[in-house]
BAROTOR-642577 format. One record per residue: residue in one letter; x, y negated, z of N, C-alpha, C, CB in turn. Coordinates in steps of 0.2 Angstrom, whole numbers, padded with zeros to 4 digits, always signed. Glycine has a CB too. Layout:
<pts>
aXYZXYZXYZXYZ...
</pts>
This chain:
<pts>
m+0077-0175-0195+0072-0172-0191+0072-0165-0191+0065-0174-0193k+0073-0163-0197+0075-0155-0200+0080-0152-0195+0078-0155-0208n+0086-0155-0195+0090-0152-0191+0089-0152-0184+0096-0153-0192v+0085-0157-0181+0083-0158-0174+0079-0152-0172+0080-0165-0171f+0074-0152-0177+0069-0146-0176+0072-0139-0176+0065-0146-0181q+0076-0138-0180+0080-0131-0181+0085-0130-0174+0084-0130-0189a+0087-0136-0173+0092-0134-0167+0087-0133-0161+0098-0140-0166e+0082-0137-0160+0077-0136-0154+0075-0129-0155+0071-0141-0153s+0072-0126-0160+0070-0119-0161+0075-0114-0159+0068-0118-0168g+0081-0116-0162+0086-0111-0160+0088-0110-0153+0092-0113-0165a+0087-0116-0148+0088-0116-0142+0083-0112-0138+0087-0123-0139v+0076-0113-0140+0070-0110-0138+0071-0102-0139+0062-0113-0142a+0073-0101-0145+0074-0093-0146+0079-0090-0142+0076-0093-0153r+0085-0094-0142+0090-0090-0136+0089-0090-0130+0096-0093-0136g+0084-0095-0127+0081-0094-0121+0077-0090-0120+0077-0098-0120l+0072-0088-0125+0068-0082-0126+0072-0075-0124+0066-0082-0134l+0077-0076-0128+0080-0068-0129+0084-0068-0122+0087-0066-0137l+0087-0073-0119+0091-0072-0113+0085-0070-0108+0095-0079-0111a+0079-0074-0108+0074-0073-0102+0072-0064-0104+0067-0079-0103c+0071-0063-0109+0071-0055-0110+0076-0050-0108+0069-0053-0117a+0082-0052-0109+0088-0049-0106+0088-0049-0100+0093-0051-0108l+0086-0054-0096+0086-0053-0088+0081-0050-0085+0085-0060-0084a+0076-0050-0089+0070-0047-0087+0069-0039-0087+0064-0050-0090w+0072-0036-0093+0073-0030-0095+0075-0025-0090+0077-0030-0100p+0082-0027-0086+0083-0022-0081+0078-0021-0076+0088-0024-0079t+0074-0027-0074+0069-0026-0070+0065-0022-0070+0067-0031-0069v+0062-0022-0078+0057-0017-0080+0058-0010-0079+0056-0018-0087q+0065-0008-0081+0068-0001-0082+0070+0000-0074+0075-0001-0087a+0070-0004-0070+0073-0001-0063+0067+0002-0059+0077-0008-0059k+0061+0001-0061+0055+0005-0058+0056+0011-0057+0049+0004-0061p+0054+0014-0051+0056+0022-0052+0049+0025-0056+0057+0026-0045l+0051+0030-0057+0045+0035-0060+0041+0036-0054+0048+0043-0063r+0033+0037-0056+0028+0038-0051+0026+0045-0052+0022+0033-0050l+0026+0049-0048+0024+0056-0049+0018+0057-0045+0029+0061-0046v+0012+0059-0048+0006+0059-0044+0002+0066-0046+0001+0052-0046t-0001+0069-0040-0004+0074-0041-0009+0076-0035+0002+0080-0041e-0012+0081-0034-0018+0081-0030-0015+0087-0024-0025+0084-0034a-0019+0087-0019-0018+0094-0014-0020+0100-0016-0021+0093-0007t-0016+0104-0017-0016+0111-0019-0012+0115-0016-0016+0111-0025p-0014+0122-0016-0009+0127-0013-0001+0126-0015-0012+0134-0015y-0001+0122-0020+0006+0122-0024+0009+0115-0023+0005+0123-0033t+0005+0110-0020+0007+0104-0020+0003+0101-0013+0007+0101-0026y+0007+0101-0008+0004+0098-0001+0010+0095+0002+0001+0105+0004m+0006+0091+0007+0010+0088+0013+0014+0092+0018+0005+0085+0016v+0020+0090+0019+0023+0092+0025+0027+0087+0028+0028+0097+0023g+0024+0085+0033+0025+0080+0037+0023+0073+0033+0032+0080+0039a+0027+0069+0032+0027+0063+0027+0029+0063+0019+0033+0059+0030r+0031+0070+0018+0033+0070+0011+0028+0076+0007+0042+0072+0011v+0029+0075+0001+0025+0080-0003+0030+0086-0005+0021+0077-0010a+0026+0092-0003+0031+0098-0005+0027+0103-0009+0035+0101+0002g+0029+0109-0009+0026+0115-0012+0029+0117-0019+0018+0113-0013p+0028+0123-0021+0032+0125-0027+0032+0122-0034+0031+0132-0028a+0026+0118-0035+0026+0114-0040+0030+0108-0040+0021+0113-0041t+0029+0105-0034+0032+0099-0032+0039+0101-0033+0031+0097-0026e+0041+0106-0031+0049+0108-0031+0052+0108-0039+0051+0116-0027v+0047+0112-0043+0049+0112-0050+0049+0106-0054+0045+0117-0053v+0045+0101-0052+0045+0094-0055+0052+0090-0053+0037+0090-0053e+0052+0090-0046+0058+0086-0044+0065+0090-0047+0058+0085-0036k+0066+0096-0046+0071+0100-0049+0072+0098-0056+0070+0108-0049t+0067+0097-0060+0067+0096-0068+0070+0089-0069+0059+0096-0071l+0068+0083-0065+0069+0077-0065+0076+0076-0063+0063+0074-0062q+0078+0078-0058+0085+0079-0055+0090+0081-0062+0084+0086-0048s+0088+0087-0064+0092+0090-0070+0093+0085-0076+0087+0098-0072a+0087+0081-0076+0088+0077-0082+0090+0070-0080+0082+0076-0086g+0092+0069-0075+0097+0063-0073+0092+0058-0072+0102+0061-0079l+0085+0059-0070+0080+0055-0068+0080+0056-0060+0073+0057-0071t+0083+0052-0057+0082+0053-0049+0079+0047-0046+0090+0054-0045d+0077+0042-0050+0073+0038-0046+0066+0039-0047+0074+0031-0048f+0063+0042-0042+0055+0043-0042+0053+0043-0035+0052+0050-0047q+0046+0042-0035+0042+0043-0030+0037+0049-0030+0038+0037-0029v+0035+0052-0026+0030+0058-0027+0024+0056-0022+0033+0065-0025k+0017+0055-0024+0012+0055-0019+0006+0060-0022+0011+0048-0018i+0001+0061-0016-0004+0064-0018-0010+0059-0017-0004+0070-0014y-0014+0059-0023-0020+0057-0022-0026+0061-0024-0021+0051-0025p-0032+0059-0023-0038+0062-0025-0037+0062-0033-0046+0059-0022w-0040+0068-0036-0038+0069-0042-0040+0064-0047-0040+0076-0045a-0047+0061-0047-0049+0056-0051-0044+0050-0051-0055+0055-0050r-0041+0049-0045-0038+0042-0045-0030+0044-0049-0036+0038-0036a-0027+0050-0047-0022+0052-0051-0022+0052-0059-0019+0058-0048y-0027+0055-0061-0029+0055-0067-0030+0049-0071-0034+0059-0066d-0033+0044-0067-0034+0037-0070-0027+0034-0071-0038+0033-0066m-0022+0035-0066-0017+0032-0066-0012+0034-0072-0014+0033-0059a-0012+0041-0074-0009+0043-0078-0011+0041-0086-0009+0049-0077l-0019+0040-0085-0021+0038-0092-0019+0031-0094-0027+0038-0093k-0018+0028-0089-0018+0019-0090-0011+0015-0088-0023+0016-0087e-0008+0020-0085-0002+0016-0082+0006+0018-0085-0002+0017-0073p+0010+0014-0086+0017+0016-0089+0020+0020-0083+0022+0010-0090g+0025+0024-0085+0030+0027-0080+0027+0032-0074+0035+0021-0077v+0021+0036-0077+0018+0039-0072+0018+0047-0075+0011+0037-0071l+0020+0052-0070+0020+0059-0073+0015+0062-0067+0028+0063-0073i+0011+0066-0071+0005+0069-0067+0006+0077-0068-0004+0066-0071f+0005+0080-0062+0005+0087-0062+0000+0090-0056+0014+0090-0060l-0002+0095-0056-0002+0100-0062-0009+0098-0066-0002+0107-0059i-0008+0097-0072-0015+0096-0077-0015+0100-0082-0015+0089-0080a-0022+0102-0082-0024+0107-0088-0023+0103-0095-0032+0110-0087r-0019+0107-0100-0019+0104-0107-0025+0107-0111-0012+0106-0111t-0029+0102-0113-0035+0104-0116-0035+0099-0123-0042+0102-0112p-0041+0102-0127-0040+0098-0134-0042+0090-0133-0046+0101-0139v-0047+0090-0129-0048+0083-0126-0043+0079-0124-0052+0083-0122r-0038+0081-0120-0033+0077-0117-0027+0078-0121-0031+0080-0109e-0026+0082-0127-0020+0082-0130-0017+0076-0132-0020+0086-0136t-0020+0070-0134-0017+0065-0136-0017+0059-0131-0019+0063-0142q-0020+0061-0125-0021+0056-0120-0014+0056-0117-0027+0058-0116f-0010+0061-0117-0003+0061-0112+0003+0064-0116-0004+0067-0105k+0008+0063-0114+0015+0065-0117+0016+0072-0113+0021+0059-0116w+0016+0078-0116+0016+0083-0112+0024+0085-0111+0011+0089-0116a+0026+0088-0105+0032+0089-0103+0034+0095-0103+0033+0086-0099g+0030+0100-0101+0031+0107-0099+0026+0111-0095+0037+0108-0095e+0024+0118-0097+0020+0121-0093+0022+0125-0087+0016+0125-0098i+0020+0123-0081+0022+0125-0074+0018+0132-0073+0021+0120-0069m+0013+0133-0075+0009+0139-0073+0003+0140-0077+0007+0139-0066k+0001+0146-0077-0005+0147-0080-0011+0149-0075-0004+0153-0085i-0016+0147-0076-0022+0148-0070-0029+0150-0074-0023+0141-0066q-0032+0154-0069-0038+0157-0071-0043+0155-0065-0038+0166-0073y-0050+0152-0069-0054+0150-0065-0061+0156-0064-0055+0142-0066h-0063+0154-0058-0069+0160-0058-0075+0156-0053-0066+0168-0054l-0081+0157-0055-0087+0155-0051-0088+0159-0044-0093+0156-0055y-0088+0157-0039-0089+0159-0033-0096+0158-0030-0084+0158-0030r-0098+0163-0027-0105+0161-0023-0104+0164-0015-0112+0165-0027l-0109+0162-0011-0108+0165-0004-0112+0172-0005-0112+0160+0003r-0108+0177-0002-0110+0184-0003-0118+0185-0001-0106+0187+0001e-0120+0181+0004-0126+0181+0007-0131+0178+0002-0125+0177+0012r-0130+0175-0002-0134+0171-0007-0135+0176-0014-0129+0165-0010t-0140+0181-0011-0141+0186-0016-0147+0183-0021-0144+0192-0013d-0149+0178-0020-0155+0175-0025-0151+0171-0030-0161+0171-0021v-0143+0170-0030-0141+0167-0034-0137+0172-0039-0137+0163-0031v-0139+0174-0044-0139+0180-0049-0134+0177-0056-0147+0182-0051v-0128+0179-0056-0126+0176-0062-0120+0181-0065-0123+0169-0061k-0123+0182-0071-0120+0189-0076-0117+0185-0082-0126+0195-0079t-0119+0179-0084-0117+0176-0089-0116+0168-0088-0121+0177-0093l-0112+0164-0092-0112+0157-0091-0118+0154-0092-0108+0153-0096v-0124+0157-0096-0130+0153-0097-0133+0155-0090-0135+0156-0103d-0132+0160-0087-0137+0161-0079-0134+0156-0074-0134+0170-0075a-0128+0154-0076-0125+0150-0071-0128+0142-0072-0117+0150-0073q-0130+0141-0077-0133+0134-0078-0140+0133-0074-0135+0133-0086k-0143+0139-0071-0149+0137-0067-0147+0135-0060-0154+0142-0066y-0141+0134-0058-0139+0133-0051-0134+0126-0051-0135+0141-0048s-0134+0124-0045-0130+0118-0043-0123+0121-0042-0133+0113-0034i-0117+0117-0044-0111+0119-0045-0107+0113-0041-0109+0121-0052g-0103+0114-0037-0098+0109-0034-0092+0109-0039-0096+0111-0025v-0090+0102-0041-0084+0101-0046-0081+0096-0043-0085+0100-0053m-0075+0094-0046-0070+0089-0044-0070+0084-0048-0064+0090-0043r-0072+0077-0047-0072+0073-0053-0067+0072-0057-0073+0067-0051d-0068+0073-0064-0063+0072-0069-0057+0078-0069-0059+0066-0068d-0060+0083-0065-0056+0089-0067-0057+0094-0073-0057+0092-0062v-0053+0098-0074-0054+0102-0081-0061+0106-0080-0047+0107-0082r-0062+0108-0074-0069+0112-0073-0074+0108-0074-0069+0114-0066h-0074+0102-0071-0079+0097-0072-0080+0096-0080-0077+0090-0069q-0076+0093-0084-0075+0092-0090-0078+0098-0094-0069+0090-0091y-0075+0104-0092-0077+0111-0096-0085+0111-0096-0074+0117-0092l-0089+0112-0090-0095+0113-0089-0099+0107-0091-0095+0114-0083q-0097+0102-0092-0100+0096-0095-0101+0097-0102-0097+0090-0093s-0095+0100-0105-0095+0101-0113-0100+0107-0114-0089+0102-0116k-0102+0111-0109-0107+0117-0110-0113+0116-0108-0105+0122-0108g-0114+0109-0107-0122+0107-0106-0124+0108-0100-0126+0110-0110f-0120+0109-0094-0122+0109-0087-0125+0104-0085-0118+0112-0084t-0130+0102-0081-0133+0096-0078-0134+0096-0072-0139+0094-0081r-0132+0102-0069-0133+0102-0060-0127+0103-0057-0139+0108-0056l-0123+0097-0060-0116+0097-0056-0115+0092-0051-0111+0096-0061v-0114+0094-0044-0112+0090-0039-0106+0088-0039-0114+0092-0033v-0104+0083-0040-0096+0079-0041-0094+0077-0034-0096+0071-0047s-0087+0079-0031-0084+0077-0026-0078+0074-0028-0084+0081-0022a-0073+0071-0023-0067+0069-0023-0062+0074-0023-0067+0064-0018q-0064+0079-0019-0058+0084-0017-0061+0091-0017-0054+0082-0009g-0057+0095-0019-0059+0103-0019-0061+0105-0012-0053+0107-0021t-0059+0103-0007-0061+0104-0001-0070+0102+0001-0056+0099+0003d-0071+0098-0002-0078+0095-0001-0083+0100-0004-0078+0088-0005n-0081+0102-0010-0084+0107-0015-0085+0114-0011-0079+0108-0023f-0079+0116-0007-0080+0122-0003-0085+0121+0003-0074+0125+0001n-0083+0115+0006-0088+0114+0011-0095+0115+0010-0087+0108+0014k-0098+0111+0004-0103+0112+0001-0107+0119+0000-0102+0109-0004l-0102+0123-0002-0104+0130-0003-0105+0134+0002-0100+0132-0006i-0102+0132+0009-0103+0136+0014-0110+0133+0018-0096+0136+0017g-0110+0126+0017-0117+0122+0020-0122+0124+0016-0117+0114+0020h-0123+0128+0010-0128+0129+0006-0130+0122+0002-0133+0132+0009q-0126+0117+0002-0127+0111-0003-0125+0113-0010-0123+0104+0000v-0122+0117-0012-0121+0120-0018-0122+0128-0019-0116+0120-0019d-0124+0130-0025-0125+0137-0025-0118+0140-0028-0132+0139-0030l-0113+0137-0032-0108+0140-0034-0102+0134-0035-0110+0144-0041v-0096+0137-0034-0090+0133-0035-0085+0136-0040-0087+0132-0028p-0082+0133-0044-0076+0136-0049-0070+0135-0044-0076+0131-0057m-0066+0141-0044-0059+0140-0041-0055+0145-0043-0059+0140-0033v-0048+0145-0041-0044+0150-0043-0043+0154-0036-0037+0147-0046e-0040+0160-0037-0041+0165-0031-0035+0162-0025-0039+0173-0033d-0030+0159-0027-0026+0156-0022-0029+0150-0018-0020+0152-0025d-0033+0146-0022-0037+0141-0019-0042+0144-0013-0040+0138-0025l-0045+0149-0015-0050+0153-0012-0047+0154-0004-0052+0160-0016d-0041+0158-0005-0038+0160+0001-0037+0154+0007-0032+0163-0001i-0033+0149+0003-0032+0142+0007-0038+0139+0009-0028+0137+0002q-0043+0139+0007-0049+0136+0009-0053+0139+0014-0054+0135+0004c-0052+0145+0013-0055+0150+0019-0051+0149+0025-0055+0159+0017t-0044+0148+0025-0041+0148+0030-0041+0142+0035-0036+0150+0027q-0043+0136+0029-0043+0130+0033-0050+0129+0036-0041+0125+0029a-0055+0132+0033-0061+0132+0035-0063+0137+0041-0065+0133+0029r-0058+0140+0042-0058+0147+0048-0065+0151+0046-0057+0144+0058i-0065+0153+0041-0071+0159+0038-0068+0164+0035-0076+0156+0033d-0071+0170+0036-0069+0177+0032-0069+0176+0025-0074+0183+0034c-0064+0177+0022-0065+0177+0014-0069+0182+0010-0060+0178+0012a-0072+0187+0015-0075+0192+0013-0083+0188+0012-0074+0199+0018r-0085+0183+0015-0090+0181+0014-0092+0177+0007-0092+0177+0018i-0086+0177+0003-0086+0173-0003-0085+0178-0008-0081+0166-0003e-0089+0177-0013-0090+0182-0019-0089+0180-0025-0097+0184-0019r-0084+0183-0029-0083+0180-0037-0090+0183-0040-0075+0185-0040v-0092+0179-0045-0097+0182-0049-0096+0181-0056-0104+0179-0048l-0091+0177-0059-0090+0175-0065-0083+0173-0067-0094+0170-0066t-0079+0175-0072-0073+0172-0073-0075+0167-0080-0068+0177-0075l-0072+0161-0078-0073+0156-0084-0067+0157-0089-0073+0149-0081d-0067+0161-0093-0062+0163-0098-0059+0157-0102-0064+0168-0103e-0064+0153-0105-0063+0148-0109-0060+0142-0106-0069+0147-0113a-0061+0141-0098-0058+0135-0095-0051+0137-0092-0063+0133-0089s-0049+0144-0092-0043+0145-0091-0038+0144-0094-0043+0150-0090t-0032+0141-0091-0027+0137-0096-0021+0137-0093-0030+0130-0098g-0016+0133-0097-0011+0132-0093-0010+0126-0089-0006+0131-0097l-0007+0124-0084-0006+0118-0080+0001+0115-0081-0008+0120-0072y+0001+0109-0082+0008+0107-0085+0009+0100-0080+0007+0104-0094m+0016+0097-0083+0017+0091-0080+0017+0087-0086+0022+0090-0077a+0013+0080-0087+0013+0076-0092+0013+0069-0091+0007+0077-0096y+0016+0065-0094+0018+0058-0094+0012+0054-0097+0024+0057-0097s+0011+0048-0094+0007+0045-0097+0009+0042-0104+0005+0040-0094n+0005+0040-0108+0007+0038-0115+0011+0033-0115+0002+0036-0120a+0010+0027-0111+0014+0021-0110+0022+0023-0109+0010+0017-0104t+0023+0029-0106+0030+0030-0104+0035+0031-0109+0030+0036-0100a+0042+0028-0109+0046+0029-0114+0048+0035-0117+0050+0026-0113d+0048+0037-0122+0049+0043-0127+0056+0046-0124+0048+0040-0135d+0061+0042-0123+0067+0044-0120+0066+0048-0113+0071+0039-0119t+0063+0045-0109+0061+0049-0102+0057+0055-0104+0056+0044-0096v+0053+0055-0108+0049+0061-0110+0053+0067-0112+0043+0059-0115q+0058+0065-0117+0062+0070-0121+0067+0073-0116+0067+0066-0128k+0071+0068-0111+0075+0070-0107+0071+0076-0102+0077+0064-0103t+0065+0074-0099+0062+0078-0096+0060+0086-0099+0057+0074-0094r+0058+0086-0105+0057+0091-0109+0062+0096-0109+0055+0089-0115a+0069+0094-0112+0074+0096-0112+0076+0100-0105+0078+0090-0114a+0076+0097-0100+0078+0099-0093+0073+0104-0092+0078+0094-0088f+0066+0104-0093+0062+0109-0090+0063+0115-0095+0055+0106-0091d+0063+0114-0100+0064+0120-0105+0071+0124-0103+0065+0119-0113k+0076+0122-0101+0082+0125-0099+0080+0128-0091+0088+0119-0098l+0076+0125-0087+0075+0129-0081+0070+0134-0082+0073+0124-0076k+0066+0133-0087+0061+0139-0088+0065+0144-0091+0054+0137-0093a+0068+0143-0096+0073+0149-0100+0077+0153-0095+0078+0146-0105d+0081+0149-0090+0085+0154-0086+0081+0156-0080+0091+0151-0084g+0075+0156-0079+0069+0160-0074+0069+0155-0068+0071+0170-0071t+0071+0149-0068+0071+0144-0061+0065+0143-0060+0073+0137-0062v+0060+0141-0065+0053+0138-0064+0049+0145-0061+0050+0136-0073r+0050+0152-0064+0046+0158-0063+0048+0159-0055+0049+0165-0069k+0055+0158-0052+0057+0160-0046+0052+0156-0041+0064+0158-0045i+0053+0149-0043+0050+0146-0038+0042+0145-0038+0052+0140-0039m+0040+0146-0044+0032+0147-0044+0031+0154-0039+0029+0148-0051q+0034+0159-0040+0032+0165-0038+0032+0166-0029+0037+0171-0042r+0036+0160-0026+0035+0160-0019+0028+0160-0016+0040+0156-0016k+0027+0162-0011+0021+0162-0008+0020+0155-0004+0020+0168-0003p+0014+0151-0008+0012+0144-0006+0011+0145+0002+0004+0140-0010
</pts>
């Protein structure tokens, strides 16, 4: 009986090993999923995602020999959730914060960014000289964005949460919120899309603590080998000036 049991056990084990071996290529064959949001650096051109940041990420992966990937634009909260929970996901442009440090595998800083609070110039009743002053007013933020998380950490309670940055800008124009945090390039794009004169929008405060680097980062469940290849390729492109040249192009 012992020999029969051992034989059966050995057969089962060999069967499991064979099943795993057959399944392994299928798992590895899945393309990397690159996720981002619509910004002046990541946007749709026809049916494809384009923009300087997209070009940096694609060139990095190609240099790393990681050519099987798909790029898609989502609302930020969805892209962020995918990168938090699913394997083989690369998110960009994502701010690197202390809270996020261990939640992702960081692959390279693409650009630095500075956030400012803006109001309608006509809203002279909105007076902001300090961050404490800003707590008195309603502020439009994007769900799970670094600005949302930063203001929450500072005790802000009058946050109006939207899925898209465009929604916040429209609420500012429509007097539904008093302030919005944006970068200067975003402001120019939003004004153009809304067909309004940017002179109507006024910067009132720079959020120095929230200003940070924007990165490409992998989900924690992504294979370390993939992350290491991406880091090495990105470091070379940054060192030879390729990243800077691409990002300096006017969006």
